[in-house]
N, CA, C and O atoms as a Tripos MOL2 file, in Angstrom:
@<TRIPOS>MOLECULE
protein
  264   263    66     0     0
PROTEIN
NO_CHARGES

@<TRIPOS>ATOM
      1 N          50.3960   27.2680  135.9570 N.3       1 MET1
      2 CA         51.3790   26.1140  135.8020 C.3       1 MET1
      3 C          51.8610   26.3660  137.3160 C.2       1 MET1
      4 O          52.3220   27.2730  138.0100 O.2       1 MET1
      5 N          51.3630   24.6120  137.4350 N.am      2 HIS2
      6 CA         52.5590   23.4480  138.3000 C.3       2 HIS2
      7 C          54.1770   22.9580  138.4580 C.2       2 HIS2
      8 O          54.9540   22.6090  137.5690 O.2       2 HIS2
      9 N          54.3660   23.0510  139.7340 N.am      3 PHE3
     10 CA         55.8860   22.7060  139.5010 C.3       3 PHE3
     11 C          55.5140   21.6570  141.0260 C.2       3 PHE3
     12 O          54.9800   21.9650  142.0910 O.2       3 PHE3
     13 N          56.2060   20.0400  140.3990 N.am      4 GLY4
     14 CA         55.6560   18.6680  141.3770 C.3       4 GLY4
     15 C          57.2810   18.2890  141.3800 C.2       4 GLY4
     16 O          57.7060   18.1280  140.2360 O.2       4 GLY4
     17 N          58.1730   18.1320  142.3240 N.am      5 LEU5
     18 CA         58.7430   17.0530  142.7090 C.3       5 LEU5
     19 C          58.4980   15.4430  142.5180 C.2       5 LEU5
     20 O          57.5120   15.0130  143.1170 O.2       5 LEU5
     21 N          59.0560   14.7530  141.9670 N.am      6 ILE6
     22 CA         58.2390   12.8530  142.5160 C.3       6 ILE6
     23 C          60.0290   11.9570  143.7210 C.2       6 ILE6
     24 O          61.1780   11.7420  143.3370 O.2       6 ILE6
     25 N          59.6780   11.8280  144.4630 N.am      7 PHE7
     26 CA         61.0960   11.4450  144.7780 C.3       7 PHE7
     27 C          60.3610   10.0660  144.9300 C.2       7 PHE7
     28 O          59.1810    9.8600  145.2140 O.2       7 PHE7
     29 N          61.6950    8.8920  144.5820 N.am      8 LEU8
     30 CA         61.0820    7.3400  144.3250 C.3       8 LEU8
     31 C          62.3150    7.1080  145.0340 C.2       8 LEU8
     32 O          63.4450    7.1840  144.5510 O.2       8 LEU8
     33 N          61.8060    6.6320  146.9780 N.am      9 VAL9
     34 CA         62.6290    6.6610  148.3810 C.3       9 VAL9
     35 C          62.6450    4.6410  148.4380 C.2       9 VAL9
     36 O          61.8480    4.0850  147.6820 O.2       9 VAL9
     37 N          63.2570    4.0430  149.0400 N.am     10 GLU10
     38 CA         63.4350    2.8020  148.2120 C.3      10 GLU10
     39 C          64.0600    2.4630  150.0380 C.2      10 GLU10
     40 O          65.2500    2.5920  150.3270 O.2      10 GLU10
     41 N          63.2910    2.1540  150.7750 N.am     11 GLY11
     42 CA         63.1820    0.7710  152.6850 C.3      11 GLY11
     43 C          64.1020    0.4810  152.5240 C.2      11 GLY11
     44 O          64.8420    0.8140  151.5980 O.2      11 GLY11
     45 N          64.3460   -0.3690  153.5660 N.am     12 ASP12
     46 CA         65.3750   -1.3270  153.8840 C.3      12 ASP12
     47 C          64.1430   -2.2160  154.7770 C.2      12 ASP12
     48 O          64.7260   -2.8080  155.6850 O.2      12 ASP12
     49 N          63.2740   -2.3810  154.8000 N.am     13 ARG13
     50 CA         62.1190   -2.8180  155.3480 C.3      13 ARG13
     51 C          60.7640   -2.9390  154.6580 C.2      13 ARG13
     52 O          60.8090   -1.8200  154.1470 O.2      13 ARG13
     53 N          59.7140   -3.3770  154.2880 N.am     14 ALA14
     54 CA         58.3360   -2.9090  154.0440 C.3      14 ALA14
     55 C          57.1510   -2.2580  155.2550 C.2      14 ALA14
     56 O          55.9800   -2.1120  154.9050 O.2      14 ALA14
     57 N          57.5390   -1.9460  156.4920 N.am     15 GLU15
     58 CA         56.7460   -2.0480  157.3690 C.3      15 GLU15
     59 C          56.6020   -0.6730  156.7760 C.2      15 GLU15
     60 O          57.5730   -0.3400  156.0960 O.2      15 GLU15
     61 N          55.5140    0.3110  156.8780 N.am     16 ILE16
     62 CA         55.3090    1.3680  156.9020 C.3      16 ILE16
     63 C          54.4810    1.8640  158.2090 C.2      16 ILE16
     64 O          53.6560    0.9730  158.4090 O.2      16 ILE16
     65 N          54.3440    2.7570  159.0720 N.am     17 SER17
     66 CA         53.3240    3.4020  159.3500 C.3      17 SER17
     67 C          52.9560    4.9830  159.1410 C.2      17 SER17
     68 O          53.5450    5.8030  158.4380 O.2      17 SER17
     69 N          51.9310    5.1400  159.8730 N.am     18 ILE18
     70 CA         51.4310    6.3230  159.9710 C.3      18 ILE18
     71 C          51.0060    7.2750  160.8350 C.2      18 ILE18
     72 O          50.1400    7.1390  161.6990 O.2      18 ILE18
     73 N          51.7440    8.4040  160.5360 N.am     19 ARG19
     74 CA         51.3010    9.7200  162.5490 C.3      19 ARG19
     75 C          49.8670    9.4890  163.1510 C.2      19 ARG19
     76 O          49.4710    9.2130  164.2840 O.2      19 ARG19
     77 N          48.9200    9.8250  161.3170 N.am     20 GLU20
     78 CA         48.2680   11.0710  161.7450 C.3      20 GLU20
     79 C          47.0240   10.1260  161.3040 C.2      20 GLU20
     80 O          46.3070   10.3320  160.3250 O.2      20 GLU20
     81 N          46.8870    8.8290  162.4090 N.am     21 VAL21
     82 CA         45.6860    7.1370  161.9860 C.3      21 VAL21
     83 C          44.6070    8.0690  161.7630 C.2      21 VAL21
     84 O          43.6720    7.5190  161.1820 O.2      21 VAL21
     85 N          44.4020    9.3300  162.0300 N.am     22 ASP22
     86 CA         42.9230    9.7000  162.5020 C.3      22 ASP22
     87 C          42.2750   10.3020  160.8040 C.2      22 ASP22
     88 O          41.0930   10.1890  160.4800 O.2      22 ASP22
     89 N          43.4600   10.9850  159.8290 N.am     23 LYS23
     90 CA         43.6420   11.4050  159.2180 C.3      23 LYS23
     91 C          43.9100   10.9560  157.8520 C.2      23 LYS23
     92 O          43.5640   11.5010  156.8040 O.2      23 LYS23
     93 N          44.9700    9.2500  158.1210 N.am     24 LEU24
     94 CA         45.3540    9.2300  156.3990 C.3      24 LEU24
     95 C          45.5160    7.9310  157.0130 C.2      24 LEU24
     96 O          45.6750    7.6150  158.1920 O.2      24 LEU24
     97 N          45.4390    7.2330  155.9240 N.am     25 ALA25
     98 CA         46.2160    5.5280  156.0260 C.3      25 ALA25
     99 C          46.6810    5.6580  154.7110 C.2      25 ALA25
    100 O          46.2880    6.4200  153.8270 O.2      25 ALA25
    101 N          47.5240    4.8580  154.6980 N.am     26 GLY26
    102 CA         48.4170    4.1220  154.0250 C.3      26 GLY26
    103 C          49.3010    2.5780  154.4090 C.2      26 GLY26
    104 O          49.5270    2.0730  155.5080 O.2      26 GLY26
    105 N          49.8740    1.8440  152.2290 N.am     27 ALA27
    106 CA         50.4180    0.5600  152.1720 C.3      27 ALA27
    107 C          51.1410    0.7170  151.6500 C.2      27 ALA27
    108 O          51.1620    1.5640  150.7560 O.2      27 ALA27
    109 N          52.3590   -0.2450  152.0520 N.am     28 LEU28
    110 CA         52.7100   -0.1830  150.6550 C.3      28 LEU28
    111 C          53.0140   -0.8250  149.1840 C.2      28 LEU28
    112 O          54.1950   -1.1020  148.9720 O.2      28 LEU28
    113 N          52.3700   -1.0060  148.4760 N.am     29 LEU29
    114 CA         52.0050   -1.9980  147.1760 C.3      29 LEU29
    115 C          52.8150   -1.6370  146.0580 C.2      29 LEU29
    116 O          53.2080   -0.5210  145.7200 O.2      29 LEU29
    117 N          53.1440   -3.5720  145.1580 N.am     30 PRO30
    118 CA         53.4020   -3.9790  144.2410 C.3      30 PRO30
    119 C          53.1200   -2.9360  143.8680 C.2      30 PRO30
    120 O          52.4430   -2.1460  144.5260 O.2      30 PRO30
    121 N          53.6810   -2.6700  142.4890 N.am     31 LEU31
    122 CA         53.3900   -2.0690  140.7980 C.3      31 LEU31
    123 C          52.4900   -2.1160  139.7920 C.2      31 LEU31
    124 O          52.2380   -1.3230  138.8840 O.2      31 LEU31
    125 N          51.8900   -3.5340  140.1990 N.am     32 GLU32
    126 CA         51.0980   -3.8280  139.7310 C.3      32 GLU32
    127 C          49.4610   -4.0580  140.5800 C.2      32 GLU32
    128 O          48.3730   -4.2530  140.0380 O.2      32 GLU32
    129 N          49.7770   -3.9500  142.0770 N.am     33 ALA33
    130 CA         48.8560   -3.8880  142.6000 C.3      33 ALA33
    131 C          48.3240   -2.4740  142.9200 C.2      33 ALA33
    132 O          47.4150   -2.3430  143.7400 O.2      33 ALA33
    133 N          48.9090   -1.3360  142.2450 N.am     34 MET34
    134 CA         47.8940   -0.2240  142.6880 C.3      34 MET34
    135 C          47.3420    0.3740  140.3340 C.2      34 MET34
    136 O          47.0000    1.3500  139.6660 O.2      34 MET34
    137 N          47.6840   -1.2380  140.1770 N.am     35 ARG35
    138 CA         47.0020   -0.6260  138.9320 C.3      35 ARG35
    139 C          44.7150   -0.9930  138.5580 C.2      35 ARG35
    140 O          43.8290   -0.8670  137.7130 O.2      35 ARG35
    141 N          45.0450   -1.5420  140.1820 N.am     36 SER36
    142 CA         43.4620   -1.3420  140.2640 C.3      36 SER36
    143 C          43.1360    0.1400  140.7960 C.2      36 SER36
    144 O          42.0450    0.5210  141.2190 O.2      36 SER36
    145 N          43.7600    0.5400  140.7360 N.am     37 TYR37
    146 CA         43.2430    2.6170  141.5010 C.3      37 TYR37
    147 C          43.6600    3.2960  139.9870 C.2      37 TYR37
    148 O          43.1320    4.3570  139.6540 O.2      37 TYR37
    149 N          44.5400    2.6820  139.1850 N.am     38 TYR38
    150 CA         44.8860    3.4320  138.7470 C.3      38 TYR38
    151 C          43.6130    5.0020  137.6960 C.2      38 TYR38
    152 O          44.0000    6.1610  137.5530 O.2      38 TYR38
    153 N          42.3930    4.5330  137.2470 N.am     39 LEU39
    154 CA         41.0900    5.1770  136.6310 C.3      39 LEU39
    155 C          40.4810    6.1300  138.4830 C.2      39 LEU39
    156 O          39.4520    6.8060  138.4990 O.2      39 LEU39
    157 N          41.0530    6.0090  139.3200 N.am     40 ASP40
    158 CA         41.2770    7.1470  140.7000 C.3      40 ASP40
    159 C          41.7340    7.8200  140.2880 C.2      40 ASP40
    160 O          41.2820    8.9170  139.9610 O.2      40 ASP40
    161 N          42.9210    7.3720  140.1300 N.am     41 MET41
    162 CA         44.2330    8.4470  140.1940 C.3      41 MET41
    163 C          44.3820    9.9490  138.9170 C.2      41 MET41
    164 O          44.1910    9.9570  137.7010 O.2      41 MET41
    165 N          44.7900   11.0500  139.8550 N.am     42 GLU42
    166 CA         45.2690   12.3920  139.2740 C.3      42 GLU42
    167 C          45.2300   11.7760  138.2240 C.2      42 GLU42
    168 O          45.1520   10.6210  137.8050 O.2      42 GLU42
    169 N          45.3680   13.7460  137.5590 N.am     43 SER43
    170 CA         46.3080   12.4000  135.8490 C.3      43 SER43
    171 C          48.3880   13.0360  136.3650 C.2      43 SER43
    172 O          49.1480   12.8450  135.4150 O.2      43 SER43
    173 N          48.9360   13.5250  137.3610 N.am     44 TRP44
    174 CA         50.1650   13.1440  137.3440 C.3      44 TRP44
    175 C          50.5320   12.0320  137.7030 C.2      44 TRP44
    176 O          51.5470   11.5180  137.2340 O.2      44 TRP44
    177 N          49.5770   11.2890  138.8480 N.am     45 SER45
    178 CA         49.3900   10.2220  139.8610 C.3      45 SER45
    179 C          49.7230    9.4480  138.2470 C.2      45 SER45
    180 O          50.9120    9.1910  138.0610 O.2      45 SER45
    181 N          49.2810    9.2790  137.7300 N.am     46 GLN46
    182 CA         48.6050    8.9260  136.5150 C.3      46 GLN46
    183 C          50.5060    9.0400  135.9660 C.2      46 GLN46
    184 O          51.4230    8.3120  136.3480 O.2      46 GLN46
    185 N          50.5480    9.8210  135.3110 N.am     47 LEU47
    186 CA         51.9270    9.8290  134.2300 C.3      47 LEU47
    187 C          53.4190    9.2980  135.5040 C.2      47 LEU47
    188 O          54.6270    9.3810  135.7220 O.2      47 LEU47
    189 N          52.8900    9.0790  135.6990 N.am     48 ILE48
    190 CA         53.6500    8.4270  137.0130 C.3      48 ILE48
    191 C          53.7010    7.6230  137.5420 C.2      48 ILE48
    192 O          54.7320    7.2570  138.1070 O.2      48 ILE48
    193 N          52.3320    6.8620  137.5870 N.am     49 PHE49
    194 CA         52.6430    5.1810  137.6450 C.3      49 PHE49
    195 C          53.5490    4.9280  136.0890 C.2      49 PHE49
    196 O          54.7010    4.4950  136.0780 O.2      49 PHE49
    197 N          52.6660    5.3420  134.6610 N.am     50 ASP50
    198 CA         52.5860    5.3130  133.6640 C.3      50 ASP50
    199 C          54.3230    5.1750  133.7930 C.2      50 ASP50
    200 O          54.9360    4.1250  133.6010 O.2      50 ASP50
    201 N          54.7740    6.1320  134.0610 N.am     51 HIS51
    202 CA         56.2940    6.1330  133.6180 C.3      51 HIS51
    203 C          56.9870    4.6340  134.2180 C.2      51 HIS51
    204 O          57.9440    4.0920  133.6650 O.2      51 HIS51
    205 N          56.1850    4.0000  135.6700 N.am     52 LEU52
    206 CA         56.9390    3.6480  136.7090 C.3      52 LEU52
    207 C          56.9950    1.8310  135.5040 C.2      52 LEU52
    208 O          57.9320    1.4310  134.8130 O.2      52 LEU52
    209 N          56.1790    1.4490  135.6340 N.am     53 ALA53
    210 CA         55.5540    0.6420  134.4610 C.3      53 ALA53
    211 C          56.6560    0.4790  133.4040 C.2      53 ALA53
    212 O          57.2640   -0.5460  133.0970 O.2      53 ALA53
    213 N          56.7580    1.5640  132.9820 N.am     54 GLY54
    214 CA         57.2080    1.5110  131.9180 C.3      54 GLY54
    215 C          56.1310    1.1100  130.3460 C.2      54 GLY54
    216 O          56.1790    0.2010  129.5170 O.2      54 GLY54
    217 N          55.1850    2.3850  130.5400 N.am     55 GLN55
    218 CA         54.2650    2.2430  129.2000 C.3      55 GLN55
    219 C          53.5500    3.6550  129.1320 C.2      55 GLN55
    220 O          52.8880    4.2350  129.9920 O.2      55 GLN55
    221 N          53.8750    4.0120  127.8920 N.am     56 PRO56
    222 CA         54.1120    5.3420  127.0950 C.3      56 PRO56
    223 C          52.3500    5.4390  128.1370 C.2      56 PRO56
    224 O          51.6260    4.4490  128.2380 O.2      56 PRO56
    225 N          52.0990    6.4160  128.5920 N.am     57 SER57
    226 CA         51.6160    7.9140  128.8070 C.3      57 SER57
    227 C          50.8010    8.0950  128.2350 C.2      57 SER57
    228 O          50.9610    8.2390  127.0230 O.2      57 SER57
    229 N          48.8980    8.2190  129.0860 N.am     58 ARG58
    230 CA         48.0290    9.0010  128.3870 C.3      58 ARG58
    231 C          48.6920    9.5550  126.8240 C.2      58 ARG58
    232 O          49.0150    9.3670  125.6510 O.2      58 ARG58
    233 N          48.5170   10.5730  128.2830 N.am     59 SER59
    234 CA         49.2890   12.2030  128.2610 C.3      59 SER59
    235 C          49.8080   12.4890  126.7330 C.2      59 SER59
    236 O          49.5340   13.2730  125.8240 O.2      59 SER59
    237 N          50.7970   11.3080  126.9930 N.am     60 HIS60
    238 CA         51.4470   11.3520  125.6000 C.3      60 HIS60
    239 C          51.0690   11.0310  124.6770 C.2      60 HIS60
    240 O          51.2650   11.7400  123.6900 O.2      60 HIS60
    241 N          50.2620    9.6670  124.5510 N.am     61 GLN61
    242 CA         48.6270    9.2600  123.5330 C.3      61 GLN61
    243 C          48.5940   10.4660  122.9990 C.2      61 GLN61
    244 O          49.5100   10.8140  122.2530 O.2      61 GLN61
    245 N          47.8950   11.0260  123.1890 N.am     62 LEU62
    246 CA         47.1350   12.0270  123.6230 C.3      62 LEU62
    247 C          47.8450   13.3240  122.1170 C.2      62 LEU62
    248 O          47.5820   13.6450  120.9580 O.2      62 LEU62
    249 N          48.9050   13.6560  123.3090 N.am     63 LEU63
    250 CA         49.2200   14.4050  121.5870 C.3      63 LEU63
    251 C          49.3770   13.7470  120.9830 C.2      63 LEU63
    252 O          49.0760   14.4450  120.0140 O.2      63 LEU63
    253 N          49.7560   12.3740  120.3390 N.am     64 ARG64
    254 CA         50.0880   12.2760  119.6750 C.3      64 ARG64
    255 C          48.6550   12.1970  118.3500 C.2      64 ARG64
    256 O          48.2930   12.7150  117.2930 O.2      64 ARG64
    257 N          48.3330   11.3350  119.1860 N.am     65 GLU65
    258 CA         46.6480   11.6950  117.8400 C.3      65 GLU65
    259 C          46.5300   13.4360  117.4930 C.2      65 GLU65
    260 O          46.3530   13.6200  116.2890 O.2      65 GLU65
    261 N          46.5510   13.8520  117.7580 N.am     66 THR66
    262 CA         46.1750   15.3250  117.8480 C.3      66 THR66
    263 C          46.9910   15.8160  116.7680 C.2      66 THR66
    264 O          46.9860   17.0140  116.4860 O.2      66 THR66
@<TRIPOS>BOND
     1     1     2 1
     2     2     3 1
     3     3     4 2
     4     3     5 am
     5     5     6 1
     6     6     7 1
     7     7     8 2
     8     7     9 am
     9     9    10 1
    10    10    11 1
    11    11    12 2
    12    11    13 am
    13    13    14 1
    14    14    15 1
    15    15    16 2
    16    15    17 am
    17    17    18 1
    18    18    19 1
    19    19    20 2
    20    19    21 am
    21    21    22 1
    22    22    23 1
    23    23    24 2
    24    23    25 am
    25    25    26 1
    26    26    27 1
    27    27    28 2
    28    27    29 am
    29    29    30 1
    30    30    31 1
    31    31    32 2
    32    31    33 am
    33    33    34 1
    34    34    35 1
    35    35    36 2
    36    35    37 am
    37    37    38 1
    38    38    39 1
    39    39    40 2
    40    39    41 am
    41    41    42 1
    42    42    43 1
    43    43    44 2
    44    43    45 am
    45    45    46 1
    46    46    47 1
    47    47    48 2
    48    47    49 am
    49    49    50 1
    50    50    51 1
    51    51    52 2
    52    51    53 am
    53    53    54 1
    54    54    55 1
    55    55    56 2
    56    55    57 am
    57    57    58 1
    58    58    59 1
    59    59    60 2
    60    59    61 am
    61    61    62 1
    62    62    63 1
    63    63    64 2
    64    63    65 am
    65    65    66 1
    66    66    67 1
    67    67    68 2
    68    67    69 am
    69    69    70 1
    70    70    71 1
    71    71    72 2
    72    71    73 am
    73    73    74 1
    74    74    75 1
    75    75    76 2
    76    75    77 am
    77    77    78 1
    78    78    79 1
    79    79    80 2
    80    79    81 am
    81    81    82 1
    82    82    83 1
    83    83    84 2
    84    83    85 am
    85    85    86 1
    86    86    87 1
    87    87    88 2
    88    87    89 am
    89    89    90 1
    90    90    91 1
    91    91    92 2
    92    91    93 am
    93    93    94 1
    94    94    95 1
    95    95    96 2
    96    95    97 am
    97    97    98 1
    98    98    99 1
    99    99   100 2
   100    99   101 am
   101   101   102 1
   102   102   103 1
   103   103   104 2
   104   103   105 am
   105   105   106 1
   106   106   107 1
   107   107   108 2
   108   107   109 am
   109   109   110 1
   110   110   111 1
   111   111   112 2
   112   111   113 am
   113   113   114 1
   114   114   115 1
   115   115   116 2
   116   115   117 am
   117   117   118 1
   118   118   119 1
   119   119   120 2
   120   119   121 am
   121   121   122 1
   122   122   123 1
   123   123   124 2
   124   123   125 am
   125   125   126 1
   126   126   127 1
   127   127   128 2
   128   127   129 am
   129   129   130 1
   130   130   131 1
   131   131   132 2
   132   131   133 am
   133   133   134 1
   134   134   135 1
   135   135   136 2
   136   135   137 am
   137   137   138 1
   138   138   139 1
   139   139   140 2
   140   139   141 am
   141   141   142 1
   142   142   143 1
   143   143   144 2
   144   143   145 am
   145   145   146 1
   146   146   147 1
   147   147   148 2
   148   147   149 am
   149   149   150 1
   150   150   151 1
   151   151   152 2
   152   151   153 am
   153   153   154 1
   154   154   155 1
   155   155   156 2
   156   155   157 am
   157   157   158 1
   158   158   159 1
   159   159   160 2
   160   159   161 am
   161   161   162 1
   162   162   163 1
   163   163   164 2
   164   163   165 am
   165   165   166 1
   166   166   167 1
   167   167   168 2
   168   167   169 am
   169   169   170 1
   170   170   171 1
   171   171   172 2
   172   171   173 am
   173   173   174 1
   174   174   175 1
   175   175   176 2
   176   175   177 am
   177   177   178 1
   178   178   179 1
   179   179   180 2
   180   179   181 am
   181   181   182 1
   182   182   183 1
   183   183   184 2
   184   183   185 am
   185   185   186 1
   186   186   187 1
   187   187   188 2
   188   187   189 am
   189   189   190 1
   190   190   191 1
   191   191   192 2
   192   191   193 am
   193   193   194 1
   194   194   195 1
   195   195   196 2
   196   195   197 am
   197   197   198 1
   198   198   199 1
   199   199   200 2
   200   199   201 am
   201   201   202 1
   202   202   203 1
   203   203   204 2
   204   203   205 am
   205   205   206 1
   206   206   207 1
   207   207   208 2
   208   207   209 am
   209   209   210 1
   210   210   211 1
   211   211   212 2
   212   211   213 am
   213   213   214 1
   214   214   215 1
   215   215   216 2
   216   215   217 am
   217   217   218 1
   218   218   219 1
   219   219   220 2
   220   219   221 am
   221   221   222 1
   222   222   223 1
   223   223   224 2
   224   223   225 am
   225   225   226 1
   226   226   227 1
   227   227   228 2
   228   227   229 am
   229   229   230 1
   230   230   231 1
   231   231   232 2
   232   231   233 am
   233   233   234 1
   234   234   235 1
   235   235   236 2
   236   235   237 am
   237   237   238 1
   238   238   239 1
   239   239   240 2
   240   239   241 am
   241   241   242 1
   242   242   243 1
   243   243   244 2
   244   243   245 am
   245   245   246 1
   246   246   247 1
   247   247   248 2
   248   247   249 am
   249   249   250 1
   250   250   251 1
   251   251   252 2
   252   251   253 am
   253   253   254 1
   254   254   255 1
   255   255   256 2
   256   255   257 am
   257   257   258 1
   258   258   259 1
   259   259   260 2
   260   259   261 am
   261   261   262 1
   262   262   263 1
   263   263   264 2
@<TRIPOS>SUBSTRUCTURE
     1 MET1         2 RESIDUE 1 A MET
     2 HIS2         6 RESIDUE 1 A HIS
     3 PHE3        10 RESIDUE 1 A PHE
     4 GLY4        14 RESIDUE 1 A GLY
     5 LEU5        18 RESIDUE 1 A LEU
     6 ILE6        22 RESIDUE 1 A ILE
     7 PHE7        26 RESIDUE 1 A PHE
     8 LEU8        30 RESIDUE 1 A LEU
     9 VAL9        34 RESIDUE 1 A VAL
    10 GLU10       38 RESIDUE 1 A GLU
    11 GLY11       42 RESIDUE 1 A GLY
    12 ASP12       46 RESIDUE 1 A ASP
    13 ARG13       50 RESIDUE 1 A ARG
    14 ALA14       54 RESIDUE 1 A ALA
    15 GLU15       58 RESIDUE 1 A GLU
    16 ILE16       62 RESIDUE 1 A ILE
    17 SER17       66 RESIDUE 1 A SER
    18 ILE18       70 RESIDUE 1 A ILE
    19 ARG19       74 RESIDUE 1 A ARG
    20 GLU20       78 RESIDUE 1 A GLU
    21 VAL21       82 RESIDUE 1 A VAL
    22 ASP22       86 RESIDUE 1 A ASP
    23 LYS23       90 RESIDUE 1 A LYS
    24 LEU24       94 RESIDUE 1 A LEU
    25 ALA25       98 RESIDUE 1 A ALA
    26 GLY26      102 RESIDUE 1 A GLY
    27 ALA27      106 RESIDUE 1 A ALA
    28 LEU28      110 RESIDUE 1 A LEU
    29 LEU29      114 RESIDUE 1 A LEU
    30 PRO30      118 RESIDUE 1 A PRO
    31 LEU31      122 RESIDUE 1 A LEU
    32 GLU32      126 RESIDUE 1 A GLU
    33 ALA33      130 RESIDUE 1 A ALA
    34 MET34      134 RESIDUE 1 A MET
    35 ARG35      138 RESIDUE 1 A ARG
    36 SER36      142 RESIDUE 1 A SER
    37 TYR37      146 RESIDUE 1 A TYR
    38 TYR38      150 RESIDUE 1 A TYR
    39 LEU39      154 RESIDUE 1 A LEU
    40 ASP40      158 RESIDUE 1 A ASP
    41 MET41      162 RESIDUE 1 A MET
    42 GLU42      166 RESIDUE 1 A GLU
    43 SER43      170 RESIDUE 1 A SER
    44 TRP44      174 RESIDUE 1 A TRP
    45 SER45      178 RESIDUE 1 A SER
    46 GLN46      182 RESIDUE 1 A GLN
    47 LEU47      186 RESIDUE 1 A LEU
    48 ILE48      190 RESIDUE 1 A ILE
    49 PHE49      194 RESIDUE 1 A PHE
    50 ASP50      198 RESIDUE 1 A ASP
    51 HIS51      202 RESIDUE 1 A HIS
    52 LEU52      206 RESIDUE 1 A LEU
    53 ALA53      210 RESIDUE 1 A ALA
    54 GLY54      214 RESIDUE 1 A GLY
    55 GLN55      218 RESIDUE 1 A GLN
    56 PRO56      222 RESIDUE 1 A PRO
    57 SER57      226 RESIDUE 1 A SER
    58 ARG58      230 RESIDUE 1 A ARG
    59 SER59      234 RESIDUE 1 A SER
    60 HIS60      238 RESIDUE 1 A HIS
    61 GLN61      242 RESIDUE 1 A GLN
    62 LEU62      246 RESIDUE 1 A LEU
    63 LEU63      250 RESIDUE 1 A LEU
    64 ARG64      254 RESIDUE 1 A ARG
    65 GLU65      258 RESIDUE 1 A GLU
    66 THR66      262 RESIDUE 1 A THR
């Protein structure tokens, strides 16, 4: 079993920076722009995306089908 916490953070500007630029990369994207990454996301990330986008998640659909 896994347990996770999700934080929704709202900043006061769009500029962000990564401290460990040799290890990480990042950018702020509008939710709709993230849709193109959906199939590459882990399942927990897809659940959060679905929730934020106001769509029923795939896992809920699978549970209904069984």
